PyMOL Python script that loads the backbone (N, CA, C, O; Angstrom):
from pymol import cmd

cmd.read_pdbstr("""\
ATOM      1  N   MET A   1      53.277 -47.144-173.528  1.00  0.00           N
ATOM      2  CA  MET A   1      53.777 -48.402-173.012  1.00  0.00           C
ATOM      3  C   MET A   1      52.665 -49.094-172.240  1.00  0.00           C
ATOM      4  O   MET A   1      51.961 -48.464-171.452  1.00  0.00           O
ATOM      5  N   LEU A   2      52.513 -50.371-172.464  1.00  0.00           N
ATOM      6  CA  LEU A   2      51.504 -51.185-171.818  1.00  0.00           C
ATOM      7  C   LEU A   2      51.835 -51.372-170.340  1.00  0.00           C
ATOM      8  O   LEU A   2      52.971 -51.686-169.984  1.00  0.00           O
ATOM      9  N   GLN A   3      50.828 -51.176-169.481  1.00  0.00           N
ATOM     10  CA  GLN A   3      51.025 -51.394-168.050  1.00  0.00           C
ATOM     11  C   GLN A   3      50.791 -52.868-167.754  1.00  0.00           C
ATOM     12  O   GLN A   3      49.697 -53.381-167.990  1.00  0.00           O
ATOM     13  N   LEU A   4      51.801 -53.551-167.243  1.00  0.00           N
ATOM     14  CA  LEU A   4      51.688 -54.973-166.930  1.00  0.00           C
ATOM     15  C   LEU A   4      51.321 -55.144-165.464  1.00  0.00           C
ATOM     16  O   LEU A   4      52.188 -55.111-164.591  1.00  0.00           O
ATOM     17  N   LYS A   5      50.042 -55.325-165.199  1.00  0.00           N
ATOM     18  CA  LYS A   5      49.588 -55.528-163.824  1.00  0.00           C
ATOM     19  C   LYS A   5      49.986 -56.933-163.385  1.00  0.00           C
ATOM     20  O   LYS A   5      49.872 -57.876-164.168  1.00  0.00           O
ATOM     21  N   PRO A   6      50.452 -57.088-162.144  1.00  0.00           N
ATOM     22  CA  PRO A   6      51.037 -58.357-161.709  1.00  0.00           C
ATOM     23  C   PRO A   6      50.054 -59.436-161.269  1.00  0.00           C
ATOM     24  O   PRO A   6      50.459 -60.578-161.054  1.00  0.00           O
ATOM     25  N   ASN A   7      48.757 -59.099-161.127  1.00  0.00           N
ATOM     26  CA  ASN A   7      47.791 -60.066-160.611  1.00  0.00           C
ATOM     27  C   ASN A   7      46.444 -59.954-161.313  1.00  0.00           C
ATOM     28  O   ASN A   7      46.086 -58.907-161.853  1.00  0.00           O
ATOM     29  N   CYS A   8      45.706 -61.066-161.289  1.00  0.00           N
ATOM     30  CA  CYS A   8      44.334 -61.081-161.801  1.00  0.00           C
ATOM     31  C   CYS A   8      43.470 -60.203-160.897  1.00  0.00           C
ATOM     32  O   CYS A   8      43.551 -60.302-159.672  1.00  0.00           O
ATOM     33  N   GLU A   9      42.652 -59.353-161.493  1.00  0.00           N
ATOM     34  CA  GLU A   9      41.781 -58.461-160.725  1.00  0.00           C
ATOM     35  C   GLU A   9      40.600 -59.196-160.102  1.00  0.00           C
ATOM     36  O   GLU A   9      39.878 -58.620-159.287  1.00  0.00           O
ATOM     37  N   CYS A  10      40.392 -60.459-160.471  1.00  0.00           N
ATOM     38  CA  CYS A  10      39.273 -61.232-159.938  1.00  0.00           C
ATOM     39  C   CYS A  10      39.724 -62.173-158.813  1.00  0.00           C
ATOM     40  O   CYS A  10      39.186 -62.126-157.707  1.00  0.00           O
ATOM     41  N   CYS A  11      40.716 -63.026-159.102  1.00  0.00           N
ATOM     42  CA  CYS A  11      41.138 -64.044-158.127  1.00  0.00           C
ATOM     43  C   CYS A  11      42.505 -63.782-157.511  1.00  0.00           C
ATOM     44  O   CYS A  11      42.942 -64.528-156.635  1.00  0.00           O
ATOM     45  N   ASN A  12      43.179 -62.739-157.955  1.00  0.00           N
ATOM     46  CA  ASN A  12      44.494 -62.336-157.447  1.00  0.00           C
ATOM     47  C   ASN A  12      45.631 -63.294-157.826  1.00  0.00           C
ATOM     48  O   ASN A  12      46.700 -63.254-157.218  1.00  0.00           O
ATOM     49  N   LYS A  13      45.406 -64.146-158.818  1.00  0.00           N
ATOM     50  CA  LYS A  13      46.456 -65.052-159.297  1.00  0.00           C
ATOM     51  C   LYS A  13      47.628 -64.238-159.827  1.00  0.00           C
ATOM     52  O   LYS A  13      47.432 -63.226-160.499  1.00  0.00           O
ATOM     53  N   ALA A  14      48.844 -64.678-159.525  1.00  0.00           N
ATOM     54  CA  ALA A  14      50.043 -63.993-160.016  1.00  0.00           C
ATOM     55  C   ALA A  14      50.146 -64.128-161.536  1.00  0.00           C
ATOM     56  O   ALA A  14      50.004 -65.219-162.087  1.00  0.00           O
ATOM     57  N   LEU A  15      50.395 -62.996-162.200  1.00  0.00           N
ATOM     58  CA  LEU A  15      50.542 -62.960-163.654  1.00  0.00           C
ATOM     59  C   LEU A  15      51.826 -62.212-163.996  1.00  0.00           C
ATOM     60  O   LEU A  15      51.785 -61.032-164.343  1.00  0.00           O
ATOM     61  N   PRO A  16      52.968 -62.897-163.900  1.00  0.00           N
ATOM     62  CA  PRO A  16      54.242 -62.235-164.206  1.00  0.00           C
ATOM     63  C   PRO A  16      54.304 -61.790-165.662  1.00  0.00           C
ATOM     64  O   PRO A  16      53.468 -62.178-166.477  1.00  0.00           O
ATOM     65  N   ALA A  17      55.282 -60.988-165.973  1.00  0.00           N
ATOM     66  CA  ALA A  17      55.410 -60.392-167.307  1.00  0.00           C
ATOM     67  C   ALA A  17      55.473 -61.419-168.428  1.00  0.00           C
ATOM     68  O   ALA A  17      55.085 -61.120-169.558  1.00  0.00           O
ATOM     69  N   ASN A  18      55.954 -62.623-168.137  1.00  0.00           N
ATOM     70  CA  ASN A  18      56.065 -63.649-169.171  1.00  0.00           C
ATOM     71  C   ASN A  18      54.918 -64.659-169.141  1.00  0.00           C
ATOM     72  O   ASN A  18      55.012 -65.711-169.773  1.00  0.00           O
ATOM     73  N   SER A  19      53.848 -64.359-168.424  1.00  0.00           N
ATOM     74  CA  SER A  19      52.716 -65.278-168.298  1.00  0.00           C
ATOM     75  C   SER A  19      51.900 -65.354-169.582  1.00  0.00           C
ATOM     76  O   SER A  19      51.591 -64.334-170.199  1.00  0.00           O
ATOM     77  N   THR A  20      51.557 -66.576-169.975  1.00  0.00           N
ATOM     78  CA  THR A  20      50.666 -66.777-171.121  1.00  0.00           C
ATOM     79  C   THR A  20      49.212 -66.848-170.669  1.00  0.00           C
ATOM     80  O   THR A  20      48.316 -67.014-171.497  1.00  0.00           O
ATOM     81  N   GLU A  21      48.968 -66.724-169.371  1.00  0.00           N
ATOM     82  CA  GLU A  21      47.620 -66.785-168.811  1.00  0.00           C
ATOM     83  C   GLU A  21      46.968 -65.414-168.664  1.00  0.00           C
ATOM     84  O   GLU A  21      45.777 -65.334-168.360  1.00  0.00           O
ATOM     85  N   ALA A  22      47.714 -64.342-168.872  1.00  0.00           N
ATOM     86  CA  ALA A  22      47.187 -62.987-168.667  1.00  0.00           C
ATOM     87  C   ALA A  22      46.338 -62.534-169.851  1.00  0.00           C
ATOM     88  O   ALA A  22      46.731 -62.689-171.008  1.00  0.00           O
ATOM     89  N   MET A  23      45.182 -61.978-169.549  1.00  0.00           N
ATOM     90  CA  MET A  23      44.263 -61.439-170.553  1.00  0.00           C
ATOM     91  C   MET A  23      43.980 -59.978-170.197  1.00  0.00           C
ATOM     92  O   MET A  23      43.863 -59.635-169.020  1.00  0.00           O
ATOM     93  N   ILE A  24      43.871 -59.118-171.216  1.00  0.00           N
ATOM     94  CA  ILE A  24      43.595 -57.701-170.975  1.00  0.00           C
ATOM     95  C   ILE A  24      42.487 -57.206-171.900  1.00  0.00           C
ATOM     96  O   ILE A  24      42.260 -57.760-172.976  1.00  0.00           O
ATOM     97  N   CYS A  25      41.802 -56.147-171.457  1.00  0.00           N
ATOM     98  CA  CYS A  25      40.839 -55.463-172.318  1.00  0.00           C
ATOM     99  C   CYS A  25      41.534 -54.233-172.903  1.00  0.00           C
ATOM    100  O   CYS A  25      42.722 -54.020-172.657  1.00  0.00           O
ATOM    101  N   SER A  26      40.819 -53.440-173.659  1.00  0.00           N
ATOM    102  CA  SER A  26      41.438 -52.269-174.298  1.00  0.00           C
ATOM    103  C   SER A  26      41.862 -51.202-173.292  1.00  0.00           C
ATOM    104  O   SER A  26      42.646 -50.315-173.630  1.00  0.00           O
ATOM    105  N   TYR A  27      41.353 -51.276-172.050  1.00  0.00           N
ATOM    106  CA  TYR A  27      41.758 -50.333-171.005  1.00  0.00           C
ATOM    107  C   TYR A  27      42.802 -50.941-170.069  1.00  0.00           C
ATOM    108  O   TYR A  27      43.111 -50.368-169.024  1.00  0.00           O
ATOM    109  N   GLU A  28      43.341 -52.096-170.442  1.00  0.00           N
ATOM    110  CA  GLU A  28      44.387 -52.796-169.698  1.00  0.00           C
ATOM    111  C   GLU A  28      43.912 -53.387-168.375  1.00  0.00           C
ATOM    112  O   GLU A  28      44.728 -53.662-167.495  1.00  0.00           O
ATOM    113  N   CYS A  29      42.589 -53.589-168.221  1.00  0.00           N
ATOM    114  CA  CYS A  29      42.106 -54.356-167.076  1.00  0.00           C
ATOM    115  C   CYS A  29      42.694 -55.751-167.257  1.00  0.00           C
ATOM    116  O   CYS A  29      42.686 -56.280-168.369  1.00  0.00           O
ATOM    117  N   THR A  30      43.198 -56.349-166.198  1.00  0.00           N
ATOM    118  CA  THR A  30      43.957 -57.589-166.308  1.00  0.00           C
ATOM    119  C   THR A  30      43.320 -58.710-165.499  1.00  0.00           C
ATOM    120  O   THR A  30      43.022 -58.551-164.316  1.00  0.00           O
ATOM    121  N   PHE A  31      43.119 -59.840-166.156  1.00  0.00           N
ATOM    122  CA  PHE A  31      42.521 -61.014-165.531  1.00  0.00           C
ATOM    123  C   PHE A  31      43.231 -62.258-166.035  1.00  0.00           C
ATOM    124  O   PHE A  31      43.850 -62.236-167.099  1.00  0.00           O
ATOM    125  N   CYS A  32      43.143 -63.350-165.271  1.00  0.00           N
ATOM    126  CA  CYS A  32      43.722 -64.610-165.740  1.00  0.00           C
ATOM    127  C   CYS A  32      42.751 -65.258-166.728  1.00  0.00           C
ATOM    128  O   CYS A  32      41.557 -64.959-166.736  1.00  0.00           O
ATOM    129  N   ARG A  33      43.282 -66.140-167.549  1.00  0.00           N
ATOM    130  CA  ARG A  33      42.489 -66.807-168.580  1.00  0.00           C
ATOM    131  C   ARG A  33      41.306 -67.575-167.973  1.00  0.00           C
ATOM    132  O   ARG A  33      40.213 -67.562-168.538  1.00  0.00           O
ATOM    133  N   ASP A  34      41.512 -68.245-166.827  1.00  0.00           N
ATOM    134  CA  ASP A  34      40.426 -68.999-166.196  1.00  0.00           C
ATOM    135  C   ASP A  34      39.262 -68.097-165.806  1.00  0.00           C
ATOM    136  O   ASP A  34      38.108 -68.437-166.072  1.00  0.00           O
ATOM    137  N   CYS A  35      39.540 -66.955-165.181  1.00  0.00           N
ATOM    138  CA  CYS A  35      38.472 -66.031-164.783  1.00  0.00           C
ATOM    139  C   CYS A  35      37.757 -65.453-166.003  1.00  0.00           C
ATOM    140  O   CYS A  35      36.533 -65.321-166.001  1.00  0.00           O
ATOM    141  N   VAL A  36      38.513 -65.111-167.038  1.00  0.00           N
ATOM    142  CA  VAL A  36      37.909 -64.556-168.257  1.00  0.00           C
ATOM    143  C   VAL A  36      36.940 -65.561-168.870  1.00  0.00           C
ATOM    144  O   VAL A  36      35.831 -65.199-169.262  1.00  0.00           O
ATOM    145  N   GLU A  37      37.359 -66.821-168.952  1.00  0.00           N
ATOM    146  CA  GLU A  37      36.530 -67.836-169.603  1.00  0.00           C
ATOM    147  C   GLU A  37      35.391 -68.336-168.723  1.00  0.00           C
ATOM    148  O   GLU A  37      34.274 -68.512-169.210  1.00  0.00           O
ATOM    149  N   LYS A  38      35.651 -68.570-167.434  1.00  0.00           N
ATOM    150  CA  LYS A  38      34.665 -69.217-166.567  1.00  0.00           C
ATOM    151  C   LYS A  38      33.787 -68.253-165.784  1.00  0.00           C
ATOM    152  O   LYS A  38      32.593 -68.503-165.620  1.00  0.00           O
ATOM    153  N   GLU A  39      34.353 -67.162-165.300  1.00  0.00           N
ATOM    154  CA  GLU A  39      33.607 -66.226-164.456  1.00  0.00           C
ATOM    155  C   GLU A  39      33.036 -65.043-165.241  1.00  0.00           C
ATOM    156  O   GLU A  39      31.881 -64.658-165.055  1.00  0.00           O
ATOM    157  N   LEU A  40      33.856 -64.480-166.112  1.00  0.00           N
ATOM    158  CA  LEU A  40      33.485 -63.231-166.790  1.00  0.00           C
ATOM    159  C   LEU A  40      32.878 -63.443-168.172  1.00  0.00           C
ATOM    160  O   LEU A  40      32.282 -62.527-168.738  1.00  0.00           O
ATOM    161  N   ARG A  41      33.031 -64.651-168.714  1.00  0.00           N
ATOM    162  CA  ARG A  41      32.492 -64.990-170.043  1.00  0.00           C
ATOM    163  C   ARG A  41      32.922 -63.997-171.112  1.00  0.00           C
ATOM    164  O   ARG A  41      32.133 -63.584-171.962  1.00  0.00           O
ATOM    165  N   ASN A  42      34.201 -63.625-171.042  1.00  0.00           N
ATOM    166  CA  ASN A  42      34.861 -62.744-172.014  1.00  0.00           C
ATOM    167  C   ASN A  42      34.294 -61.320-172.064  1.00  0.00           C
ATOM    168  O   ASN A  42      34.405 -60.646-173.087  1.00  0.00           O
ATOM    169  N   VAL A  43      33.691 -60.863-170.965  1.00  0.00           N
ATOM    170  CA  VAL A  43      33.195 -59.485-170.883  1.00  0.00           C
ATOM    171  C   VAL A  43      33.843 -58.820-169.668  1.00  0.00           C
ATOM    172  O   VAL A  43      33.681 -59.291-168.543  1.00  0.00           O
ATOM    173  N   CYS A  44      34.571 -57.733-169.892  1.00  0.00           N
ATOM    174  CA  CYS A  44      35.234 -57.026-168.804  1.00  0.00           C
ATOM    175  C   CYS A  44      34.188 -56.404-167.872  1.00  0.00           C
ATOM    176  O   CYS A  44      33.316 -55.668-168.334  1.00  0.00           O
ATOM    177  N   PRO A  45      34.262 -56.690-166.563  1.00  0.00           N
ATOM    178  CA  PRO A  45      33.293 -56.126-165.630  1.00  0.00           C
ATOM    179  C   PRO A  45      33.481 -54.628-165.399  1.00  0.00           C
ATOM    180  O   PRO A  45      32.585 -53.963-164.880  1.00  0.00           O
ATOM    181  N   ASN A  46      34.632 -54.099-165.778  1.00  0.00           N
ATOM    182  CA  ASN A  46      34.919 -52.681-165.572  1.00  0.00           C
ATOM    183  C   ASN A  46      34.458 -51.809-166.732  1.00  0.00           C
ATOM    184  O   ASN A  46      33.937 -50.714-166.519  1.00  0.00           O
ATOM    185  N   CYS A  47      34.647 -52.292-167.967  1.00  0.00           N
ATOM    186  CA  CYS A  47      34.341 -51.442-169.128  1.00  0.00           C
ATOM    187  C   CYS A  47      33.377 -52.077-170.121  1.00  0.00           C
ATOM    188  O   CYS A  47      32.907 -51.398-171.034  1.00  0.00           O
ATOM    189  N   GLY A  48      33.070 -53.362-169.966  1.00  0.00           N
ATOM    190  CA  GLY A  48      32.152 -54.038-170.874  1.00  0.00           C
ATOM    191  C   GLY A  48      32.793 -54.534-172.157  1.00  0.00           C
ATOM    192  O   GLY A  48      32.112 -55.089-173.019  1.00  0.00           O
ATOM    193  N   GLY A  49      34.105 -54.339-172.292  1.00  0.00           N
ATOM    194  CA  GLY A  49      34.814 -54.772-173.496  1.00  0.00           C
ATOM    195  C   GLY A  49      35.189 -56.243-173.448  1.00  0.00           C
ATOM    196  O   GLY A  49      34.957 -56.925-172.450  1.00  0.00           O
ATOM    197  N   SER A  50      35.771 -56.722-174.538  1.00  0.00           N
ATOM    198  CA  SER A  50      36.229 -58.106-174.607  1.00  0.00           C
ATOM    199  C   SER A  50      37.715 -58.176-174.266  1.00  0.00           C
ATOM    200  O   SER A  50      38.352 -57.149-174.033  1.00  0.00           O
ATOM    201  N   PHE A  51      38.253 -59.368-174.237  1.00  0.00           N
ATOM    202  CA  PHE A  51      39.643 -59.586-173.843  1.00  0.00           C
ATOM    203  C   PHE A  51      40.481 -60.148-174.978  1.00  0.00           C
ATOM    204  O   PHE A  51      39.974 -60.791-175.898  1.00  0.00           O
ATOM    205  N   GLU A  52      41.771 -59.888-174.886  1.00  0.00           N
ATOM    206  CA  GLU A  52      42.786 -60.468-175.759  1.00  0.00           C
ATOM    207  C   GLU A  52      43.934 -60.920-174.871  1.00  0.00           C
ATOM    208  O   GLU A  52      44.086 -60.443-173.747  1.00  0.00           O
ATOM    209  N   ALA A  53      44.735 -61.838-175.379  1.00  0.00           N
ATOM    210  CA  ALA A  53      45.917 -62.268-174.632  1.00  0.00           C
ATOM    211  C   ALA A  53      46.866 -61.088-174.471  1.00  0.00           C
ATOM    212  O   ALA A  53      47.114 -60.347-175.423  1.00  0.00           O
ATOM    213  N   ARG A  54      47.393 -60.917-173.267  1.00  0.00           N
ATOM    214  CA  ARG A  54      48.357 -59.848-173.028  1.00  0.00           C
ATOM    215  C   ARG A  54      49.685 -60.233-173.680  1.00  0.00           C
ATOM    216  O   ARG A  54      50.123 -61.376-173.544  1.00  0.00           O
ATOM    217  N   PRO A  55      50.328 -59.310-174.379  1.00  0.00           N
ATOM    218  CA  PRO A  55      51.637 -59.621-174.968  1.00  0.00           C
ATOM    219  C   PRO A  55      52.627 -60.042-173.888  1.00  0.00           C
ATOM    220  O   PRO A  55      52.617 -59.516-172.775  1.00  0.00           O
ATOM    221  N   ILE A  56      53.469 -60.989-174.235  1.00  0.00           N
ATOM    222  CA  ILE A  56      54.484 -61.471-173.299  1.00  0.00           C
ATOM    223  C   ILE A  56      55.664 -60.519-173.318  1.00  0.00           C
ATOM    224  O   ILE A  56      56.160 -60.136-174.378  1.00  0.00           O
ATOM    225  N   HIS A  57      56.103 -60.148-172.132  1.00  0.00           N
ATOM    226  CA  HIS A  57      57.265 -59.274-171.982  1.00  0.00           C
ATOM    227  C   HIS A  57      58.384 -60.124-171.410  1.00  0.00           C
ATOM    228  O   HIS A  57      58.248 -60.643-170.303  1.00  0.00           O
ATOM    229  N   PRO A  58      59.487 -60.282-172.131  1.00  0.00           N
ATOM    230  CA  PRO A  58      60.570 -61.129-171.618  1.00  0.00           C
ATOM    231  C   PRO A  58      61.123 -60.599-170.302  1.00  0.00           C
ATOM    232  O   PRO A  58      61.236 -59.390-170.101  1.00  0.00           O
ATOM    233  N   LEU A  59      61.464 -61.523-169.412  1.00  0.00           N
ATOM    234  CA  LEU A  59      62.020 -61.122-168.121  1.00  0.00           C
ATOM    235  C   LEU A  59      63.426 -60.571-168.264  1.00  0.00           C
ATOM    236  O   LEU A  59      63.839 -59.710-167.486  1.00  0.00           O
ATOM    237  N   LYS A  60      64.165 -61.059-169.250  1.00  0.00           N
ATOM    238  CA  LYS A  60      65.529 -60.598-169.468  1.00  0.00           C
ATOM    239  C   LYS A  60      65.645 -60.026-170.880  1.00  0.00           C
ATOM    240  O   LYS A  60      65.311 -60.695-171.858  1.00  0.00           O
ATOM    241  N   VAL A  61      66.114 -58.803-170.976  1.00  0.00           N
ATOM    242  CA  VAL A  61      66.291 -58.160-172.272  1.00  0.00           C
ATOM    243  C   VAL A  61      67.757 -58.278-172.666  1.00  0.00           C
ATOM    244  O   VAL A  61      68.647 -57.945-171.883  1.00  0.00           O
ATOM    245  N   CYS A  62      68.003 -58.751-173.876  1.00  0.00           N
ATOM    246  CA  CYS A  62      69.390 -58.927-174.351  1.00  0.00           C
ATOM    247  C   CYS A  62      69.974 -57.622-174.839  1.00  0.00           C
ATOM    248  O   CYS A  62      71.126 -57.585-175.272  1.00  0.00           O
TER     249      CYS A  62
END
""", "prot")
cmd.dss("prot")
cmd.show_as("cartoon", "prot")
cmd.util.cbc("prot")
cmd.orient("prot")
C-alpha cells in the first residue's frame, strides 16, 4: 500500500489524499508540483530518482 505523506518535504505545503499537486519518487518521497519543477528540477534530493504524479486517493470510499 502506498504511503500518502500529508506534506511537501521541501516547503511543507499540505498535500491531502485527493491532491493533484502531489509528486512522488519510487521510494515515495513526496513533494509538491511547484517544488519538483522549480526547486528540484525533477530530481529527488533523497534518492536521485525522478518524479511521477501521486495517485489520487478518494476521501470518501463508497
